[in-house]
N, C-alpha and C positions, 0 to 999 in steps of 0.2 A: 092367246093372244101373244103375238111376238114383242118382245122387249123393244123400248124406243131407243133409237140411236142418239148416243149425244153428240152434242155440237163438237166441232173441232176447236182446240182452244185457238184464239185468237192472239196472234204475235205481237207483242208490244212495239210501238213505232217509235221513232227517234222523236225526241220531245222538239228539236229545232228550236232552241232557247236562244235568243239574241238580246244584245244591249244596243238599243238604237240611242239612245242618249244618256251621256252621265255627264252632268255641268255641276260646277260650283260656283255658287255666287253668295259671297260673304259665308255667312254660318249656316248655309243651305246646301245641301247636294240633292239635285233633281235627277232622277233614275227612271227609265223608262225603258220597254222593249215588248219583244213579241215570244211566243210558245205556239207550239202546235195547237190546233183550234179542238183537239181531242183531249188535250190536258185540262183536267178540271183541279180545283183545290187551291193549293200556295205556293209562292216561290219567297225565299229568304233572300235578302240583300244585305249584303255585309261589307262596310267600308271601312279599311284600316290605312292609318297614316302613322309615321314614326314621328316622335316629339322627344327628341334626345335621344336616350337608349331605351325608351319604353315604346310599345305601339299601342295607339288607342284605337278601339275597334267599336264601331256603331252598326248593332243589325237591326233589322225589320222585316216584317211577315207582311206580305200582302197578298189579295185574293187575284187569282185571274179570272180575266171576265171577258169571253168573246175573243180568246187568244192574245190579249194586251194586258199588261201590267205595268202600273206606274206609282211612284211615291217620293216624297220629300223627306230627307234624313235633316234634323236640325241637328248640327254639332255641338258638342260639349265647349266649354270655355278654353279648355285647353288647347284646343284646335282653331281658335279665333284670335288668339293673342300671339303679337311677338312674331317671330320667323314662321311659326306654325300657321300663321294665317294666310301664308301666301303656298303652303305646300298642298300637294296632290296626291293623294294613295289611291290605289285601284281600287273597283266595284268589284265582287264576285257576287253573283247571283247563281241559287242553287234551286234545283225543283228535285225533289224527294221521289219523285216517279209514282206510277199507279201501275194497275195491271195493263192499262192501255196503253201508257207512254212509259220510256225507259227513263232512268235518272238521268240527270244532265247539269252540267255547271260551265258558265259563261264568265268570263273576266274580261274587264273592260277599263281603259285609263279614264280618268276624271279630267276634263279639260275645264279652265277658268273661264268664266263668262266675260265677253268682251265688256269693256266699259261702254255705256251709251255715248253717243256722239252730242257734244254740245251744242246747243241751237245758240242764235243770235241772243235770244231772252236771257237764257242760261248765263253766257258770257256778260252780259250787260252792255252790249253795243248801243243798245237804244235806251240805256239809262243814263246818259249825260244830263248837262244841265238843261238843253234845249229840248230834250224828250218830254219832260214834264209841264213846259209852257201852254201848249195847246188846252192840256186838261186843266190847268191853273185859271187861264183866262176863260174858259167857259164857265167854272166853279164860280168865279168873281162877277161874270155877265149876268149868271144866275141870280146872284146875290144883290144885283144892282148896282156893283161898285165897280169903278174901273180905276185903279191905282196906277200910280208912275210905274211900279215895279211890273204890272201886267203889262203896260205898254210897250218896256222896254223889252221884256220876255218874249214878246211877240214880235219884235224888230220893227215896231212902228210909232 
């Protein structure tokens, strides 16, 4: 019987590691990205920021699912107080690599999340003295009382 031929070694492909989102909102940094669909296993996310002369680093390892990964890092108090609260360090994502996928590293700048736009109810435009009158009058009518204050508030 002839010996069996061994399959040729499969060359490892590039990981195609990309960071699609790195946003800081208060004490949280949300990081998300993609990697080659052939990549299995985990990626390590590291966030580093200088505080004075020291560098504070946060690391987290997450599992890759269907070529995607995402996580939220909760920053320590030292990065959420004083001038450090406005800082934004880089995020470095590393994939260790496997037989099918080469080792890869991606670096991305962290952006600060935009403040939510204020609406009229947030600002209090409708919160003036006349804004409460219709509800007050309705409540008094439901109780069967009609006071002089309710009549003057209604403008009648």
